[in-house]
ZADO-1210 file (C-alpha; in nm, 4 decimals, padded with zeros to 6 digits):
<atoms>
<atom x="00.0225" y="00.0175" z="00.0032" code="UNK" pos="1"/>
<atom x="00.0878" y="00.3627" z="-00.0290" code="UNK" pos="2"/>
<atom x="00.0447" y="00.6377" z="00.2140" code="UNK" pos="3"/>
<atom x="00.0116" y="00.9575" z="00.0077" code="UNK" pos="4"/>
<atom x="00.0949" y="01.2962" z="00.1144" code="UNK" pos="5"/>
<atom x="-00.0658" y="01.6155" z="00.1761" code="UNK" pos="6"/>
<atom x="00.2144" y="01.8885" z="00.2831" code="UNK" pos="7"/>
<atom x="00.0468" y="02.1679" z="00.4645" code="UNK" pos="8"/>
<atom x="00.2814" y="02.4366" z="00.5179" code="UNK" pos="9"/>
<atom x="00.5885" y="02.4075" z="00.2968" code="UNK" pos="10"/>
<atom x="00.8860" y="02.5913" z="00.5325" code="UNK" pos="11"/>
<atom x="01.1945" y="02.4722" z="00.6543" code="UNK" pos="12"/>
<atom x="01.0936" y="02.1788" z="00.8603" code="UNK" pos="13"/>
<atom x="00.8650" y="02.0249" z="00.5398" code="UNK" pos="14"/>
<atom x="01.1324" y="02.0873" z="00.2802" code="UNK" pos="15"/>
<atom x="01.3871" y="01.9218" z="00.5050" code="UNK" pos="16"/>
<atom x="01.1487" y="01.6390" z="00.5436" code="UNK" pos="17"/>
<atom x="01.0883" y="01.5792" z="00.1782" code="UNK" pos="18"/>
<atom x="01.4714" y="01.5612" z="00.1382" code="UNK" pos="19"/>
<atom x="01.5121" y="01.3175" z="00.3664" code="UNK" pos="20"/>
<atom x="01.2223" y="01.0906" z="00.2209" code="UNK" pos="21"/>
<atom x="01.4100" y="00.9574" z="-00.0621" code="UNK" pos="22"/>
<atom x="01.7045" y="00.8429" z="00.1344" code="UNK" pos="23"/>
<atom x="01.5067" y="00.6467" z="00.3670" code="UNK" pos="24"/>
<atom x="01.2565" y="00.5269" z="00.1317" code="UNK" pos="25"/>
<atom x="01.3999" y="00.1450" z="00.1244" code="UNK" pos="26"/>
<atom x="01.4362" y="00.1629" z="00.5193" code="UNK" pos="27"/>
<atom x="01.0807" y="00.3210" z="00.5081" code="UNK" pos="28"/>
<atom x="00.9661" y="00.0629" z="00.3117" code="UNK" pos="29"/>
<atom x="01.1605" y="-00.2553" z="00.5400" code="UNK" pos="30"/>
<atom x="01.0067" y="-00.1074" z="00.8355" code="UNK" pos="31"/>
<atom x="00.6450" y="-00.0921" z="00.7638" code="UNK" pos="32"/>
<atom x="00.5785" y="-00.2605" z="00.4433" code="UNK" pos="33"/>
<atom x="00.4702" y="00.0986" z="00.3278" code="UNK" pos="34"/>
<atom x="00.5749" y="00.3181" z="-00.0001" code="UNK" pos="35"/>
<atom x="00.4952" y="00.6923" z="00.0482" code="UNK" pos="36"/>
<atom x="00.4552" y="00.9735" z="-00.2050" code="UNK" pos="37"/>
<atom x="00.3900" y="01.3110" z="-00.1946" code="UNK" pos="38"/>
<atom x="00.0406" y="01.4176" z="-00.4184" code="UNK" pos="39"/>
<atom x="-00.0617" y="01.8140" z="-00.2908" code="UNK" pos="40"/>
<atom x="00.1056" y="02.1005" z="-00.1394" code="UNK" pos="41"/>
<atom x="-00.0721" y="02.4032" z="00.0458" code="UNK" pos="42"/>
<atom x="00.0884" y="02.7169" z="00.1534" code="UNK" pos="43"/>
<atom x="-00.0050" y="03.0548" z="00.2566" code="UNK" pos="44"/>
<atom x="00.2072" y="03.2376" z="-00.0120" code="UNK" pos="45"/>
<atom x="00.2583" y="03.0387" z="-00.2723" code="UNK" pos="46"/>
<atom x="-00.0555" y="02.8790" z="-00.3258" code="UNK" pos="47"/>
<atom x="-00.2256" y="02.5091" z="-00.2910" code="UNK" pos="48"/>
<atom x="-00.1792" y="02.2029" z="-00.5227" code="UNK" pos="49"/>
<atom x="-00.2501" y="01.8844" z="-00.5679" code="UNK" pos="50"/>
<atom x="-00.1308" y="01.5677" z="-00.8115" code="UNK" pos="51"/>
<atom x="-00.3110" y="01.2819" z="-00.9141" code="UNK" pos="52"/>
<atom x="-00.0694" y="01.0589" z="-00.8781" code="UNK" pos="53"/>
<atom x="00.2233" y="01.2002" z="-00.7471" code="UNK" pos="54"/>
<atom x="00.4905" y="01.5487" z="-00.7235" code="UNK" pos="55"/>
<atom x="00.8287" y="01.5902" z="-00.6488" code="UNK" pos="56"/>
<atom x="00.8370" y="01.7971" z="-00.3687" code="UNK" pos="57"/>
<atom x="01.1686" y="01.8595" z="-00.4043" code="UNK" pos="58"/>
<atom x="01.1831" y="02.0064" z="-00.7408" code="UNK" pos="59"/>
<atom x="00.8568" y="02.2119" z="-00.5882" code="UNK" pos="60"/>
<atom x="01.0940" y="02.3748" z="-00.3094" code="UNK" pos="61"/>
<atom x="01.3660" y="02.4559" z="-00.5399" code="UNK" pos="62"/>
<atom x="01.0844" y="02.6287" z="-00.7516" code="UNK" pos="63"/>
<atom x="00.9235" y="02.8656" z="-00.4707" code="UNK" pos="64"/>
<atom x="01.2677" y="02.9022" z="-00.3280" code="UNK" pos="65"/>
<atom x="01.3149" y="03.0825" z="-00.6748" code="UNK" pos="66"/>
<atom x="01.0003" y="03.3026" z="-00.6437" code="UNK" pos="67"/>
<atom x="00.7852" y="03.0836" z="-00.8300" code="UNK" pos="68"/>
<atom x="00.4239" y="02.9734" z="-00.7965" code="UNK" pos="69"/>
<atom x="00.3150" y="02.6031" z="-00.6746" code="UNK" pos="70"/>
<atom x="00.0888" y="02.6130" z="-00.9665" code="UNK" pos="71"/>
<atom x="00.3308" y="02.6355" z="-01.2159" code="UNK" pos="72"/>
<atom x="00.4250" y="02.2577" z="-01.1814" code="UNK" pos="73"/>
<atom x="00.3433" y="02.0286" z="-01.4510" code="UNK" pos="74"/>
<atom x="00.1224" y="01.7581" z="-01.3152" code="UNK" pos="75"/>
<atom x="-00.0607" y="01.9747" z="-01.0652" code="UNK" pos="76"/>
<atom x="-00.3974" y="02.1201" z="-01.0541" code="UNK" pos="77"/>
<atom x="-00.4522" y="02.4393" z="-00.7783" code="UNK" pos="78"/>
<atom x="-00.6809" y="02.3565" z="-00.5424" code="UNK" pos="79"/>
<atom x="-00.8699" y="02.7177" z="-00.3353" code="UNK" pos="80"/>
<atom x="-00.7250" y="02.6506" z="-00.0012" code="UNK" pos="81"/>
<atom x="-00.5710" y="02.3890" z="00.2192" code="UNK" pos="82"/>
<atom x="-00.9500" y="02.2711" z="00.3475" code="UNK" pos="83"/>
<atom x="-01.0439" y="02.1984" z="-00.0392" code="UNK" pos="84"/>
<atom x="-00.7272" y="02.0327" z="-00.0862" code="UNK" pos="85"/>
<atom x="-00.7897" y="01.7915" z="00.1923" code="UNK" pos="86"/>
<atom x="-01.1228" y="01.7301" z="00.0857" code="UNK" pos="87"/>
<atom x="-01.0610" y="01.6515" z="-00.2961" code="UNK" pos="88"/>
<atom x="-00.7103" y="01.4540" z="-00.1753" code="UNK" pos="89"/>
<atom x="-00.9076" y="01.2666" z="00.0559" code="UNK" pos="90"/>
<atom x="-01.1492" y="01.1377" z="-00.2159" code="UNK" pos="91"/>
<atom x="-00.9137" y="01.0221" z="-00.4570" code="UNK" pos="92"/>
<atom x="-00.7147" y="00.8261" z="-00.2093" code="UNK" pos="93"/>
<atom x="-00.7836" y="00.5042" z="-00.0625" code="UNK" pos="94"/>
<atom x="-00.9456" y="00.4925" z="00.2418" code="UNK" pos="95"/>
<atom x="-00.6968" y="00.5012" z="00.5119" code="UNK" pos="96"/>
<atom x="-00.4372" y="00.6116" z="00.2704" code="UNK" pos="97"/>
<atom x="-00.4038" y="00.9688" z="00.3269" code="UNK" pos="98"/>
<atom x="-00.1796" y="01.1335" z="00.5572" code="UNK" pos="99"/>
<atom x="-00.1528" y="01.5184" z="00.6323" code="UNK" pos="100"/>
<atom x="00.1337" y="01.6381" z="00.7269" code="UNK" pos="101"/>
<atom x="00.1272" y="02.0021" z="00.9138" code="UNK" pos="102"/>
<atom x="00.4224" y="02.2417" z="00.9688" code="UNK" pos="103"/>
<atom x="00.2734" y="02.6082" z="00.9329" code="UNK" pos="104"/>
<atom x="00.4243" y="02.8111" z="01.2117" code="UNK" pos="105"/>
<atom x="00.2589" y="02.8588" z="01.5693" code="UNK" pos="106"/>
<atom x="00.0744" y="03.0602" z="01.7011" code="UNK" pos="107"/>
<atom x="00.1271" y="03.0454" z="02.0871" code="UNK" pos="108"/>
<atom x="-00.2514" y="03.1778" z="02.2084" code="UNK" pos="109"/>
<atom x="-00.4771" y="03.0022" z="01.9632" code="UNK" pos="110"/>
<atom x="-00.3093" y="02.7356" z="01.7818" code="UNK" pos="111"/>
<atom x="-00.4438" y="02.8204" z="01.4831" code="UNK" pos="112"/>
<atom x="-00.4901" y="02.7906" z="01.1993" code="UNK" pos="113"/>
<atom x="-00.3076" y="02.4519" z="01.2932" code="UNK" pos="114"/>
<atom x="-00.5687" y="02.3483" z="01.5214" code="UNK" pos="115"/>
<atom x="-00.8135" y="02.3748" z="01.2571" code="UNK" pos="116"/>
<atom x="-00.5867" y="02.1911" z="00.9865" code="UNK" pos="117"/>
<atom x="-00.5369" y="01.9112" z="01.2025" code="UNK" pos="118"/>
<atom x="-00.9497" y="01.9018" z="01.2389" code="UNK" pos="119"/>
<atom x="-00.9871" y="01.9296" z="00.8573" code="UNK" pos="120"/>
<atom x="-00.7541" y="01.6288" z="00.7995" code="UNK" pos="121"/>
<atom x="-00.9383" y="01.3785" z="01.0690" code="UNK" pos="122"/>
<atom x="-01.2520" y="01.4725" z="00.9766" code="UNK" pos="123"/>
<atom x="-01.2012" y="01.4080" z="00.5697" code="UNK" pos="124"/>
<atom x="-01.0427" y="01.0327" z="00.7206" code="UNK" pos="125"/>
<atom x="-00.6601" y="01.1361" z="00.7223" code="UNK" pos="126"/>
<atom x="-00.4067" y="01.0407" z="00.9191" code="UNK" pos="127"/>
<atom x="-00.2376" y="01.3713" z="01.0841" code="UNK" pos="128"/>
<atom x="00.1121" y="01.4445" z="01.1824" code="UNK" pos="129"/>
<atom x="00.2518" y="01.7690" z="01.3148" code="UNK" pos="130"/>
<atom x="00.5562" y="01.9320" z="01.4317" code="UNK" pos="131"/>
<atom x="00.3690" y="02.1994" z="01.5291" code="UNK" pos="132"/>
<atom x="00.2703" y="02.2729" z="01.9281" code="UNK" pos="133"/>
<atom x="-00.0119" y="02.4842" z="01.8917" code="UNK" pos="134"/>
<atom x="-00.2834" y="02.1643" z="01.8374" code="UNK" pos="135"/>
<atom x="-00.1385" y="01.9920" z="02.1068" code="UNK" pos="136"/>
<atom x="-00.1204" y="02.2757" z="02.3486" code="UNK" pos="137"/>
<atom x="-00.4416" y="02.4385" z="02.2803" code="UNK" pos="138"/>
<atom x="-00.6619" y="02.1690" z="02.1700" code="UNK" pos="139"/>
<atom x="-00.5053" y="01.8351" z="02.2749" code="UNK" pos="140"/>
<atom x="-00.8040" y="01.6238" z="02.4417" code="UNK" pos="141"/>
<atom x="-01.0417" y="01.7539" z="02.1646" code="UNK" pos="142"/>
<atom x="-00.8637" y="01.6610" z="01.8629" code="UNK" pos="143"/>
<atom x="-00.7631" y="01.3417" z="02.0449" code="UNK" pos="144"/>
<atom x="-01.1438" y="01.2310" z="02.0522" code="UNK" pos="145"/>
<atom x="-01.1378" y="01.3572" z="01.7160" code="UNK" pos="146"/>
<atom x="-00.9286" y="01.1018" z="01.5931" code="UNK" pos="147"/>
<atom x="-01.0582" y="00.7980" z="01.8047" code="UNK" pos="148"/>
<atom x="-01.4003" y="00.8604" z="01.6492" code="UNK" pos="149"/>
<atom x="-01.2560" y="00.8901" z="01.3241" code="UNK" pos="150"/>
<atom x="-01.0383" y="00.5491" z="01.3937" code="UNK" pos="151"/>
<atom x="-00.7354" y="00.7621" z="01.2521" code="UNK" pos="152"/>
<atom x="-00.3575" y="00.8606" z="01.4285" code="UNK" pos="153"/>
<atom x="-00.2994" y="01.2115" z="01.5891" code="UNK" pos="154"/>
<atom x="00.0729" y="01.2545" z="01.6405" code="UNK" pos="155"/>
<atom x="00.3256" y="01.5265" z="01.7270" code="UNK" pos="156"/>
<atom x="00.6387" y="01.3510" z="01.8293" code="UNK" pos="157"/>
<atom x="00.7837" y="01.6895" z="01.6464" code="UNK" pos="158"/>
<atom x="00.6202" y="01.9606" z="01.9138" code="UNK" pos="159"/>
<atom x="00.8935" y="01.8377" z="02.1702" code="UNK" pos="160"/>
<atom x="01.2988" y="01.8287" z="02.1692" code="UNK" pos="161"/>
<atom x="01.3162" y="01.7935" z="01.7771" code="UNK" pos="162"/>
<atom x="01.3166" y="01.4213" z="01.7100" code="UNK" pos="163"/>
<atom x="01.4070" y="01.2830" z="02.0016" code="UNK" pos="164"/>
<atom x="01.1287" y="01.0158" z="02.1417" code="UNK" pos="165"/>
<atom x="00.9222" y="01.1805" z="02.4364" code="UNK" pos="166"/>
<atom x="00.5652" y="01.1329" z="02.3309" code="UNK" pos="167"/>
<atom x="00.6245" y="00.7918" z="02.1121" code="UNK" pos="168"/>
<atom x="00.8594" y="00.6689" z="02.4509" code="UNK" pos="169"/>
<atom x="00.5850" y="00.7076" z="02.6458" code="UNK" pos="170"/>
<atom x="00.3161" y="00.5895" z="02.4576" code="UNK" pos="171"/>
<atom x="00.4821" y="00.2549" z="02.2958" code="UNK" pos="172"/>
<atom x="00.7229" y="00.1623" z="02.5762" code="UNK" pos="173"/>
<atom x="00.5389" y="00.3065" z="02.9338" code="UNK" pos="174"/>
<atom x="00.2250" y="00.0987" z="02.9368" code="UNK" pos="175"/>
<atom x="00.0620" y="00.1192" z="03.2460" code="UNK" pos="176"/>
<atom x="00.2978" y="00.3476" z="03.3840" code="UNK" pos="177"/>
<atom x="00.1555" y="00.7066" z="03.5137" code="UNK" pos="178"/>
<atom x="00.4077" y="00.9799" z="03.4818" code="UNK" pos="179"/>
<atom x="00.3144" y="01.1832" z="03.7472" code="UNK" pos="180"/>
<atom x="00.5685" y="01.5243" z="03.7053" code="UNK" pos="181"/>
<atom x="00.8391" y="01.6423" z="03.4516" code="UNK" pos="182"/>
<atom x="01.0999" y="01.9171" z="03.4445" code="UNK" pos="183"/>
<atom x="01.3348" y="02.0273" z="03.1420" code="UNK" pos="184"/>
<atom x="01.4889" y="02.2497" z="02.9346" code="UNK" pos="185"/>
<atom x="01.3458" y="02.2434" z="02.6168" code="UNK" pos="186"/>
<atom x="01.4419" y="02.5960" z="02.4481" code="UNK" pos="187"/>
<atom x="01.7475" y="02.5978" z="02.2495" code="UNK" pos="188"/>
<atom x="01.7335" y="02.9468" z="02.2357" code="UNK" pos="189"/>
<atom x="01.7202" y="03.0530" z="02.5965" code="UNK" pos="190"/>
<atom x="01.9450" y="02.7805" z="02.6818" code="UNK" pos="191"/>
<atom x="02.2086" y="02.8987" z="02.4958" code="UNK" pos="192"/>
<atom x="02.1891" y="03.2382" z="02.5470" code="UNK" pos="193"/>
<atom x="02.2214" y="03.1679" z="02.9268" code="UNK" pos="194"/>
<atom x="02.5405" y="02.9500" z="02.8508" code="UNK" pos="195"/>
<atom x="02.7192" y="03.2444" z="02.6201" code="UNK" pos="196"/>
<atom x="02.6520" y="03.4542" z="02.9030" code="UNK" pos="197"/>
<atom x="02.8320" y="03.2076" z="03.1308" code="UNK" pos="198"/>
<atom x="03.1059" y="03.3291" z="02.9576" code="UNK" pos="199"/>
<atom x="03.0999" y="03.7313" z="03.0006" code="UNK" pos="200"/>
<atom x="02.8742" y="03.7706" z="02.6977" code="UNK" pos="201"/>
<atom x="02.5957" y="04.0217" z="02.7553" code="UNK" pos="202"/>
<atom x="02.1976" y="03.9012" z="02.6607" code="UNK" pos="203"/>
<atom x="02.2161" y="04.1416" z="02.3464" code="UNK" pos="204"/>
<atom x="02.5664" y="03.9961" z="02.2274" code="UNK" pos="205"/>
<atom x="02.4924" y="03.6319" z="02.2824" code="UNK" pos="206"/>
<atom x="02.1189" y="03.6896" z="02.1198" code="UNK" pos="207"/>
<atom x="02.2691" y="03.8616" z="01.8391" code="UNK" pos="208"/>
<atom x="02.5204" y="03.5524" z="01.7865" code="UNK" pos="209"/>
<atom x="02.2146" y="03.3604" z="01.8440" code="UNK" pos="210"/>
<atom x="02.0715" y="03.5062" z="01.5244" code="UNK" pos="211"/>
<atom x="02.3699" y="03.5059" z="01.3054" code="UNK" pos="212"/>
<atom x="02.4044" y="03.1440" z="01.3478" code="UNK" pos="213"/>
<atom x="02.0387" y="03.0736" z="01.2745" code="UNK" pos="214"/>
<atom x="01.9619" y="02.9062" z="01.6366" code="UNK" pos="215"/>
<atom x="01.7499" y="03.1862" z="01.7074" code="UNK" pos="216"/>
<atom x="01.4505" y="03.3784" z="01.4871" code="UNK" pos="217"/>
<atom x="01.5273" y="03.7514" z="01.3521" code="UNK" pos="218"/>
<atom x="01.1876" y="03.7780" z="01.6039" code="UNK" pos="219"/>
<atom x="01.3054" y="03.5932" z="01.9085" code="UNK" pos="220"/>
<atom x="01.0056" y="03.7417" z="02.1442" code="UNK" pos="221"/>
<atom x="00.8160" y="03.3755" z="02.1337" code="UNK" pos="222"/>
<atom x="01.1769" y="03.2505" z="02.2716" code="UNK" pos="223"/>
<atom x="01.3323" y="03.4901" z="02.5029" code="UNK" pos="224"/>
<atom x="00.9906" y="03.5773" z="02.6836" code="UNK" pos="225"/>
<atom x="00.8724" y="03.1908" z="02.7415" code="UNK" pos="226"/>
<atom x="00.6153" y="03.1632" z="02.5333" code="UNK" pos="227"/>
<atom x="00.7610" y="02.8543" z="02.3347" code="UNK" pos="228"/>
<atom x="00.8450" y="02.6995" z="02.6121" code="UNK" pos="229"/>
<atom x="00.5162" y="02.7341" z="02.8111" code="UNK" pos="230"/>
<atom x="00.3515" y="02.5891" z="02.4725" code="UNK" pos="231"/>
<atom x="00.6018" y="02.3264" z="02.5210" code="UNK" pos="232"/>
<atom x="00.5358" y="02.2419" z="02.9005" code="UNK" pos="233"/>
<atom x="00.0774" y="02.2905" z="02.8025" code="UNK" pos="234"/>
<atom x="00.1426" y="02.0000" z="02.5590" code="UNK" pos="235"/>
<atom x="00.3575" y="01.8167" z="02.7519" code="UNK" pos="236"/>
<atom x="00.0942" y="01.8514" z="03.0726" code="UNK" pos="237"/>
<atom x="-00.1782" y="01.7329" z="02.8553" code="UNK" pos="238"/>
<atom x="-00.0453" y="01.4536" z="02.6831" code="UNK" pos="239"/>
<atom x="00.1866" y="01.3144" z="02.9770" code="UNK" pos="240"/>
<atom x="-00.0799" y="01.4410" z="03.2643" code="UNK" pos="241"/>
<atom x="-00.3796" y="01.4441" z="03.1561" code="UNK" pos="242"/>
<atom x="-00.3556" y="01.7888" z="03.1931" code="UNK" pos="243"/>
<atom x="-00.6070" y="02.0547" z="03.0266" code="UNK" pos="244"/>
<atom x="-00.3788" y="02.3579" z="02.9967" code="UNK" pos="245"/>
<atom x="-00.3095" y="02.5842" z="02.7275" code="UNK" pos="246"/>
<atom x="00.0412" y="02.8323" z="02.6912" code="UNK" pos="247"/>
<atom x="-00.1786" y="03.1121" z="02.9171" code="UNK" pos="248"/>
<atom x="-00.2454" y="02.8938" z="03.1609" code="UNK" pos="249"/>
<atom x="00.1234" y="02.8121" z="03.2582" code="UNK" pos="250"/>
<atom x="00.3034" y="03.0286" z="03.4682" code="UNK" pos="251"/>
<atom x="00.5685" y="03.2181" z="03.2364" code="UNK" pos="252"/>
<atom x="00.8997" y="03.4032" z="03.3238" code="UNK" pos="253"/>
<atom x="01.1310" y="03.4465" z="03.0300" code="UNK" pos="254"/>
<atom x="01.5108" y="03.5820" z="03.0038" code="UNK" pos="255"/>
<atom x="01.4524" y="03.9257" z="02.8636" code="UNK" pos="256"/>
<atom x="01.6218" y="04.1381" z="03.1244" code="UNK" pos="257"/>
<atom x="01.8587" y="03.9052" z="03.2717" code="UNK" pos="258"/>
<atom x="02.1897" y="04.0792" z="03.3466" code="UNK" pos="259"/>
<atom x="02.5467" y="03.9157" z="03.3000" code="UNK" pos="260"/>
<atom x="02.6276" y="03.9810" z="03.6492" code="UNK" pos="261"/>
<atom x="02.3562" y="03.7342" z="03.7620" code="UNK" pos="262"/>
<atom x="02.4484" y="03.5120" z="03.5423" code="UNK" pos="263"/>
<atom x="02.8009" y="03.5522" z="03.6427" code="UNK" pos="264"/>
<atom x="02.7371" y="03.5416" z="04.0481" code="UNK" pos="265"/>
<atom x="02.5026" y="03.2160" z="04.0093" code="UNK" pos="266"/>
<atom x="02.8261" y="03.0537" z="03.8359" code="UNK" pos="267"/>
<atom x="03.0540" y="03.1936" z="04.0915" code="UNK" pos="268"/>
<atom x="02.8581" y="03.0241" z="04.3680" code="UNK" pos="269"/>
<atom x="02.8648" y="02.6827" z="04.1816" code="UNK" pos="270"/>
<atom x="02.5584" y="02.7240" z="04.0362" code="UNK" pos="271"/>
<atom x="02.3789" y="02.7263" z="03.6965" code="UNK" pos="272"/>
<atom x="02.0574" y="02.9753" z="03.5802" code="UNK" pos="273"/>
<atom x="01.9025" y="02.7915" z="03.3451" code="UNK" pos="274"/>
<atom x="01.5576" y="02.8784" z="03.2546" code="UNK" pos="275"/>
<atom x="01.3540" y="02.5126" z="03.3703" code="UNK" pos="276"/>
<atom x="00.9996" y="02.4132" z="03.2272" code="UNK" pos="277"/>
<atom x="00.8147" y="02.2059" z="03.4908" code="UNK" pos="278"/>
<atom x="00.4455" y="02.0309" z="03.5312" code="UNK" pos="279"/>
<atom x="00.3328" y="01.8403" z="03.8191" code="UNK" pos="280"/>
<atom x="00.0050" y="01.7394" z="03.9576" code="UNK" pos="281"/>
<atom x="-00.1466" y="01.9490" z="04.2760" code="UNK" pos="282"/>
<atom x="-00.4349" y="01.8584" z="04.4849" code="UNK" pos="283"/>
<atom x="-00.6161" y="01.6767" z="04.1612" code="UNK" pos="284"/>
<atom x="-00.5026" y="01.9788" z="03.9280" code="UNK" pos="285"/>
<atom x="-00.2500" y="01.9600" z="03.7130" code="UNK" pos="286"/>
<atom x="-00.0368" y="02.3068" z="03.6756" code="UNK" pos="287"/>
<atom x="00.2787" y="02.4155" z="03.4768" code="UNK" pos="288"/>
<atom x="00.5312" y="02.6631" z="03.5048" code="UNK" pos="289"/>
<atom x="00.8268" y="02.7768" z="03.3114" code="UNK" pos="290"/>
<atom x="01.1068" y="03.0071" z="03.5661" code="UNK" pos="291"/>
<atom x="01.4510" y="03.0502" z="03.5682" code="UNK" pos="292"/>
<atom x="01.5987" y="02.8330" z="03.8116" code="UNK" pos="293"/>
<atom x="01.9513" y="02.8118" z="03.9961" code="UNK" pos="294"/>
<atom x="02.0614" y="02.4725" z="03.9442" code="UNK" pos="295"/>
<atom x="02.3025" y="02.2776" z="04.1811" code="UNK" pos="296"/>
<atom x="02.5890" y="02.0852" z="04.0206" code="UNK" pos="297"/>
<atom x="02.4104" y="01.7565" z="04.1180" code="UNK" pos="298"/>
<atom x="02.1247" y="01.8446" z="03.9173" code="UNK" pos="299"/>
<atom x="02.1478" y="01.6747" z="03.5593" code="UNK" pos="300"/>
<atom x="02.0323" y="01.9772" z="03.3820" code="UNK" pos="301"/>
<atom x="02.2503" y="02.1859" z="03.5036" code="UNK" pos="302"/>
<atom x="02.5402" y="01.9796" z="03.2783" code="UNK" pos="303"/>
<atom x="02.3733" y="02.0460" z="02.9416" code="UNK" pos="304"/>
<atom x="02.6223" y="02.1528" z="02.6619" code="UNK" pos="305"/>
<atom x="02.4995" y="02.4591" z="02.5139" code="UNK" pos="306"/>
<atom x="02.3002" y="02.3054" z="02.2296" code="UNK" pos="307"/>
<atom x="02.1218" y="02.0484" z="02.4318" code="UNK" pos="308"/>
<atom x="01.7806" y="02.0171" z="02.5740" code="UNK" pos="309"/>
<atom x="01.6476" y="01.7343" z="02.7867" code="UNK" pos="310"/>
<atom x="01.3471" y="01.6351" z="03.0019" code="UNK" pos="311"/>
<atom x="01.3394" y="01.4286" z="03.3077" code="UNK" pos="312"/>
<atom x="01.0259" y="01.2441" z="03.3570" code="UNK" pos="313"/>
<atom x="00.8797" y="01.1037" z="03.7267" code="UNK" pos="314"/>
<atom x="00.6875" y="00.7838" z="03.7311" code="UNK" pos="315"/>
<atom x="00.5066" y="00.5713" z="03.9901" code="UNK" pos="316"/>
<atom x="00.6706" y="00.2429" z="03.8666" code="UNK" pos="317"/>
<atom x="00.9720" y="00.2943" z="03.6405" code="UNK" pos="318"/>
<atom x="01.1110" y="00.5889" z="03.8919" code="UNK" pos="319"/>
<atom x="01.3275" y="00.8759" z="03.6814" code="UNK" pos="320"/>
<atom x="01.3683" y="00.8770" z="03.3450" code="UNK" pos="321"/>
<atom x="01.6213" y="01.1637" z="03.1684" code="UNK" pos="322"/>
<atom x="01.6202" y="01.2495" z="02.8145" code="UNK" pos="323"/>
<atom x="01.8734" y="01.4067" z="02.6690" code="UNK" pos="324"/>
<atom x="01.9198" y="01.5627" z="02.3481" code="UNK" pos="325"/>
<atom x="02.2872" y="01.6712" z="02.2940" code="UNK" pos="326"/>
<atom x="02.2311" y="01.8513" z="01.9514" code="UNK" pos="327"/>
<atom x="01.8928" y="01.9476" z="01.7966" code="UNK" pos="328"/>
<atom x="01.7859" y="02.1411" z="01.4898" code="UNK" pos="329"/>
<atom x="01.5904" y="02.1022" z="01.1561" code="UNK" pos="330"/>
<atom x="01.6812" y="01.7557" z="01.0361" code="UNK" pos="331"/>
<atom x="01.6015" y="01.6481" z="01.3986" code="UNK" pos="332"/>
<atom x="01.2577" y="01.7706" z="01.3882" code="UNK" pos="333"/>
<atom x="01.2169" y="01.6579" z="01.0366" code="UNK" pos="334"/>
<atom x="01.2396" y="01.3208" z="01.1862" code="UNK" pos="335"/>
<atom x="01.0485" y="01.3289" z="01.4128" code="UNK" pos="336"/>
<atom x="00.7880" y="01.3594" z="01.0847" code="UNK" pos="337"/>
<atom x="00.9384" y="01.0534" z="00.9331" code="UNK" pos="338"/>
<atom x="00.8710" y="00.8474" z="01.2646" code="UNK" pos="339"/>
<atom x="00.5187" y="00.9485" z="01.3531" code="UNK" pos="340"/>
<atom x="00.4792" y="00.8504" z="00.9768" code="UNK" pos="341"/>
<atom x="00.6446" y="00.5105" z="01.0234" code="UNK" pos="342"/>
<atom x="00.4306" y="00.5209" z="01.3787" code="UNK" pos="343"/>
<atom x="00.1500" y="00.5642" z="01.1042" code="UNK" pos="344"/>
<atom x="00.2434" y="00.2576" z="00.8776" code="UNK" pos="345"/>
<atom x="00.2759" y="00.0061" z="01.1567" code="UNK" pos="346"/>
<atom x="-00.0514" y="00.1026" z="01.3021" code="UNK" pos="347"/>
<atom x="-00.2296" y="00.0661" z="00.9537" code="UNK" pos="348"/>
<atom x="-00.0420" y="-00.2476" z="00.8623" code="UNK" pos="349"/>
<atom x="-00.1336" y="-00.4046" z="01.2073" code="UNK" pos="350"/>
<atom x="-00.5055" y="-00.2955" z="01.1458" code="UNK" pos="351"/>
<atom x="-00.5549" y="-00.4438" z="00.7666" code="UNK" pos="352"/>
</atoms>
């Protein structure tokens, strides 16, 4: 069987994802017994197109990078918008063979338009995989219920820690285990800035360094104000702890205004100032927080390299589990989509 992919969003993550697919195709086939091909692409700026059989997404990426429109591509037809594209693709695909790959940018308050994209895919009978934190942080329980009713997968490994398994790890390898709390360092930009400040850089100097290296965005506000970490706390809390948080419900502190002197003072006292994301259960409620903490030398989060992230899980039966990502980035996030695609194929194969 062939899985047909519709890409909703065609930015850096989606383009890296389709670059990985040809090289991984033999492994994917051996792993799952399925082939996959891209049949549609939906973008905000370059249009929405659908192919009857397949399109070359690598050539499409080069075309739009050169300023072209997707409608110029041979063998494709234009669709009015992303929702029309999903509906038409679903009608033309065999049952259970369509996968919507959602990678639009994060709206930290509402999770839109990603939430609506996921909902449209599930309603049309497609599986949905996403690297966007918004749907999990803002509407996880509703979307999970819709996926169950539709008998389709809704996976989102790339939402936290790039391609390092967190959600898959718990779902597939920790049956009957209750996660009681978590804490971690989950935002690369803020972690990198704080580690650079320990070397004597100011906040502004470290931020410029991160932007030049492509680690920080031109507008870094979501990172340095703690919103990205808050969205990840909401996502982790909702999935792992059964919470019903949104990013706005997470107690949030960023690193704006942190002085070099404060960072160096902590270092001189044998401590490391870090932006720590955490979630826990208290009096029957799930709570989340993003806050600056001074970590002792015995804290495993204190020993991350400047490009690392980590998440520590506390469980009732398996004890403490530490997941560390030593180097994250575009390829790792794109790989998370590949791992979710394999999970879709495995589940589909098991149900045939």
